[in-house]
N, C-alpha and C positions, 0 to 999 in steps of 0.2 A: 480510592480509590484501588478496582479489584476489573475483573477482565466480566464487565457487567455488558449487558444489550444496548445501553442510551452512551451515545455521545452529544451533550451538550455546548454548544455552538454558541462563540460570542456574539451573534446575531437575533440572540435568544430560542434557535434554531435546538428544537430535540430529535434527534434520528432516531427511531428505532430499529434494532435489526430480528426481526421479526423467525429466523431460525438460530435464535439461539434460544437455551431450554429456559431463562427467567422470565422472558418475552410478555410472555401474559399475565404474570406476576407484579414484571415494573408494570406494565399499560394501567394496570387495575391501579396502580399506587398513585400514577402519573396522570390519572382522566378529570379527579377533581380542581386537576389547574391549568395546566397546558389541554388547549383545542390543537386536538385532528385539524390538520392542514390536506393530508398527500396520507394513500395508504395503495401506493403499490406494490403489487408482487411480492418482495422481500424483505422491505422498509416502509415505515410510518414517519411521516412528519409530521414534528407538535409547534405550536409556539409557545412563549410564553406571553403571556398578556395581560396589562392594569386588569381589562376585565373578571379573567380566569381566576390571577391572582385575590382580586377583592372580593369575588366569587367563592371563591374557599374560603375566605377569613370569614364574610355571613353564612359560611356555612360551618362553623368551626374552627378550622383548618389555622397555624399558627402557620410562623417563614417557617421559624427552625424545622418546622413535619415538613415543612415541601422542600426547604435544600435537604433534614436525611434525607430525601427519599434521593435526589439527583445526586445524591453523593455518592449513596448505598448504591446504583443500578448506571453508574457513569464507569463506562470503558477505562478514558482518559481523565484527569484533574479540570474541574469543574471548573473555568476562567471564574476568580474572584469578583469581578463584578457583575457576570450574575448574581452572585450568592448579596453582595451589598443591592442591587436595584429589587434583589425581592423582598429583600428587607424593610429598604424604603419606601414600595409601593404599597405593602400590604400593612404597614403602620398608619398608611395616609386612612384606612378603611376604618368606620367606628369614632371617628374626631368631630365629627359631626353625627350630629342624629335628630329627626324628625319624633317631634312628640305631641303628646294630646296634653294642654295645664287647663284644669279648670275653670280658673279663670281668661286665660288668653288663647285658648284653646290650641292651634296648630303654633307651634314653636317650631324654629332651628335652635338650636344646642348642642354648642364644644366645650373638650375637656383643651383646648387652647385658641384662648382668645387672640390670638395672634392668627390663624385662622379664618376664626369668624371675619378677623376684620379685612385679612385678604378677598375673601366670597364675600360680602357687602360693597367693598370696593366697584366689583365684576360690572358694569354697563347693563350687557344681561338679563344679571338678577336682582339690579337693584330695584325693578319693576314689581318684581312676584315679593317680597319681603312690604311688609306695614312698620308698625315701632317698635323701636329697641326698650328693650325691656332693663336690660344692664349688661353689664360686661363681657356677656358668653352665653346671654337669649334675643334672641329676635322670635316677633313676627314673622308669618309666613301667610299670604291666604289663600283658601284651604281649593279653590278654582285655579292653582298655581302648582299645587303638591305634583303633580308628574313630572311639570315645564320644570319646575329648578328644582330634583334630580337628574333628572339631565343635563339643567346645563352645573347643576356639581361635578357630573360625575365628567363634562367635558374639561372643569378648571383643575381635575386631578381630585377632587377632593369629595368621594362617594357619602352620604349621607346613612349612614344606618337607619332606615324607617322603623320606629316603635311604635306610629302614632295606632296603629291600627286601623279597623275598618267597623265603620255600623251595618247592622241584619237590615238590611232592609224588609220588604212585606213579603212576607211566603203564599210560594200561590201554591193552588190543589196542584197534582200532577196527576188524572189517573192510565195508566196502562192497559192499552185492549190485548189481551191471550187471544 
């Protein structure tokens, strides 16, 4: 705890005093995981959201890095529940992965079989899935890839999409000067 520019509140809002000498540095450090809500004249309000934390995780940040930013710039003690929530939320990203399998095509795989079981039981997800390959893998209908990712997000289990894409047909383009 220091005399920093940031106030972390228990409702997941971050208040940034923009007149503080470290405000620009703090804003740069928190931008990858905090979503700006308001920016009136002397303070900015950001919010910690699951999407922001999962995007940060997908970009390579871990919970320890996020927590370090909050602790380094916070004016007051950061609520303990927020620290736990950050760690738990970010740990959810990547437990499910969409991948391309040479035999089974698009698959959903996991590092935690219980998570896959939870997802498979969700009524909105079931129609998007094909046959079960093993305890940690299930086929996904390729046409359902986007809807499945949205449904998994809503369930709180965002999938890391590692399946890649197929290059389409190239189209010649000419620019007129």
